[in-house]
N, C-alpha and C positions, 0 to 999 in steps of 0.2 A: 772762511767762507771768503771765496773769489766775487768781486767787488765787477756788476754788469754795467758799473756806469762814475765817470771819476774827476771829477772836474775838481780844478784847483785856479781861483781868483781870479777867472773869468771877469773879464768889462768887455763890452759895447757901447759905444758914442758914434750916433749912427751922424751920416753928416749935414747935419741941423743943430747940429750940435745936442740932443734929447739923449740926454744919459740913459741907458735902458736896464742896464746891469752894470752894482760897482764889488768885485772883487769878491762871486760868489763863488765859495766851494761846497763839495757836496758830496758824498761820495752814498751810493744805491745798491747793495748786493745783491749777488745774482740771488730768482727766486723770492725775492720783493714785491710785496703789494704796495708802493707808495706812493700816498697826498702830495701836492702839488700846491700848495692853496696861498691866496691872493687878492687881494680890491684887483680891481678892472688899471688896469697898464701899470700892474707895481713887476712885470718881467717873465712871466710864465713862458708867453711864448716865444717873446725873441730867445730865450734861453732854449725853448725846445727846438723853433728855427736853427739853434745855430747848432744843436747837434747833430741835429740832423743835417745840419750842410746845404739852408737856405741861407741862411744868414753866413759872412763873416766875423766873427770873434772883432775886438780889436787886440785883446791880450789876454793872454792863460791857458791853460790847456785841459786838454777833452781828451778823457776816454773811453770810448765803446766797446766794452767788453774784451780788453786787452790793446784793441788797438786804436792808435793815435789821429784822428782827425786832419790833425795838421801832415805828419811822414804816409798815414793813409788811407785816407780817402775815401776810398770807393770800394774795400775792408771794412772801416766802419759803419758806410751806409747799410751794409746786407745784415746788420747787426739789427737793424731798429724795422719795423710799422709804426705809421704814424696812424692815425683817425681823425683828422682835423674836423678844428669847429665846422667848418664850412664845407656843404659838400663841393667837391673839386671834381667831379667826373662828367665827359661830355654827359650828356642827356639823351643822346635818341640813341647813343651804344646800348645792341644787352645787357645785361646783365653778367650771365656769359663767361661774355668778352671782354667789358669792364676787367673783371677779376681774372681770367689769362692773358689780358696784355699786361698784365702787372709782372706777374709773373717773368714772360717776356724781358720788360723793364730788365729784370735782375738777372737776365741769363740762366734762368733754369730750365731745363731739356725742355720739348716740347710732349712729350708721357708726362713727365711727374708734375708737369704746370696744367696739365691735362688733370693727373690726378686727384691735384691740392685743391683745386678752383672748384669738384664738384666734392670732396674731401668739406671743406669752406664751408662752400655756397649752402648745403644740404645741413651741416650743424649749425647753419644761422638761420635756417626755413624759410631759404630763399629759391629751392632748389625750384616746384611749381615757374616762380616766376622768371627763370634763364632766360628765359627764347622772349621777354618782356625789356621795350623801352625803358631804361631807368625813369622817366622822366613822368612813368606811367604810376611808379612804387606809393606808396606811404609816406608821411615823413620819418616814422618809426623802419619800412624797411631799408630804404633808403643811406638810414646810419646804420645797421645791418649789413646791407652792403659795402659800407668804405669799411671797416672790420673784417669783413671775408678781404675783402683786397690788401689789407696792412699785413696780413698773416698769411698770404699766399705763398711769401719766399719764406717761409717760418723764420721770419724772426728773432731775437737771441729774446726786446725789448721789443713790450706795446709802450705807445704811448699815447693814449685818449685822452682830447684837450675838449670840457664839453660836451664827450660821446651821446649823455639824454638833455640836450637843452631841447625842449619844446615838445619832449619824449611823453607820451603819457605813461602813468603809469603799469599796467601791465605787461609795456616793451620793453618798462627800466628794470624790470624784475627778470626778467630772461634773457636780457644781456648781460646782467650782474650774474645770473647762473651760469654763465658760459662762460664768462671773463673769470671767476672763477675755479668754474673749471681747469681753464687750458691752464691758469698758474698752480693751483695745488695736482695734477694730473701733469704735466708739462714741465714745470716750471720754469715757466715764460716769469718773467719779469713782467710785474704793468707796473706802470709811474702816470699818477691819474691825476686830471686838472679839473678842478670838478666847483661851481658855486652852491651844491645840495652839499650841505655838511653833511647832514643825515648822512650821505653816502658816506662819504669822504670815514666817516666814525662807527658804519659798520661793515665796512670793506676791505679799509687801508692798518698795514698793522705799523708802518711810524709815517711822519710826514715830516716838513719842513716848509714851513711860513715864510713870505716872500712877499716885502715892503719894499717903493722908494728901491727897488735894484738890487736888494741886500737880504741876504736868509735872515732873519730879524729869531727862529725858535729850530729848532730839529728835534725830532727824540720820539721815542712811539709814544701811542694815543695814547698807552695806560701812565707813561712818565710827563710827553703834556699836561692829559689828562687833572695830573694830580699837584699844578701847580690853584687849578681851583683854588678863591680862598673861602666861597659858600658853594653849601648845596641850594634847591629849591626843589621841591618833591612837595608831587599829590598824594594824600596815602586816601586808597576808597576802602572802606567798613562795612565789616560785617551785616550792625543793623543801625538803624537812624539812631540819635542821639540826640535822649532825651534834652528836653533844654537848662536841666540844671548842671549837667556836664558839656554841657558845647558851654555854656558861660564861665566853668573852674578851664575848662581848655585856651579858652580865649582869653582869658589871664595869664595866662602862662606863655603866648604868642601864636599862640594859633591861630588859624583865619577859617571858618565853617564856612563850605562857599553852599553847602547841600547840608541834611542831615546824615549824611553817608559819604560824605567827602571833606575833606579837609585841607587844606595846605599849610605849610612850616617853614622858612627860610631862617637858616645856620648857617651859623659859620664853624667851620672844618673841626678848630681846633680846640674848640668849648662842645662840642656835642659831635654828634652820629646819628645812624638813622638805626639803630640799633637800640642805641640810647633810648632814642624817641619810640621808637613802639612799647619797650617797656614801661613808659612815664602814657603810654598810654593800657596798657596793660594794667600798669593799678589804677586808672581808672575805671577799670571792667572794659574796655576796648577792646574789640577782636577785629585787625588789618590783614584786607584778604584782598591786599596790593598797593605795589609803592611802584610811581613813576615819576621823571623828572618834568618838571614844570617845563622846563626850553631844550633845545638839543643844548648837552655837557659842551661843543667842541665848538659848535657857533658862542656858549658863553667865553669861550678862557677867545675863541678868533678875533671876536668885538673889542675885549682887552686891549690883547695884545697889538691889532691892533693904533687904536685908539691909545697906547702907550706909549708906543716909540718913533 
């Protein structure tokens, strides 16, 4: 499969001698839904700004959909749309004009620009707000406006930099439904940074974790989660436990949280969820549901950040 983004040995040192990136190499396949995770100050935003031409790199190579940002910067920029963390549109402009003018910035002919603007404003649920000033929109609507603006020139790659920060749950869900749709139906490459790790686990097929300007882990979500040494699970039970059964289960390492809920943490090399359920069956206990005690990706993220 061809690459949407190829970064080789990318480094960036600012004039203040702050080192933001230290030899980052990264490949993202076309059509991927890719997560770039890291603590604040890890280098995520600097990497995005270099790829999109907002910041000059110190060294290394960046190729966007086959176009090098050094040898063909104008073409490379057309491949990318960006939804930044901060709102950065003229707040007194109309919603429709903000999207339309962005298309003009990329040289889209007026007829096509109007068509694209209408398409994305409608798809993001803003058509009835098209004549309103942007300052009148709610926070969630402003986020959707930025997505429409980022897509109006039909880029191959969409960068989403903390796109749901401060957005309520319902709007987050609708945004992710839309983003999934364009990823699956239009084969757009999505590169997401987020502090909501449950979003990254649910949405992304591949992840890279960056710390102190270096990629410390990269792989599919399944590959990365397989590195966890322990599992912590909550088991919901079909019926309430008798006191005798509770005592026996506690002796085997189960924590009885109430009569119908158990918790257990176990080493993966020593046991499995299947084996635990079989143990409960032997006690005459029927499990009606199994859920994670915490977000697994969050556990992995914290362990890697502390370890490296």
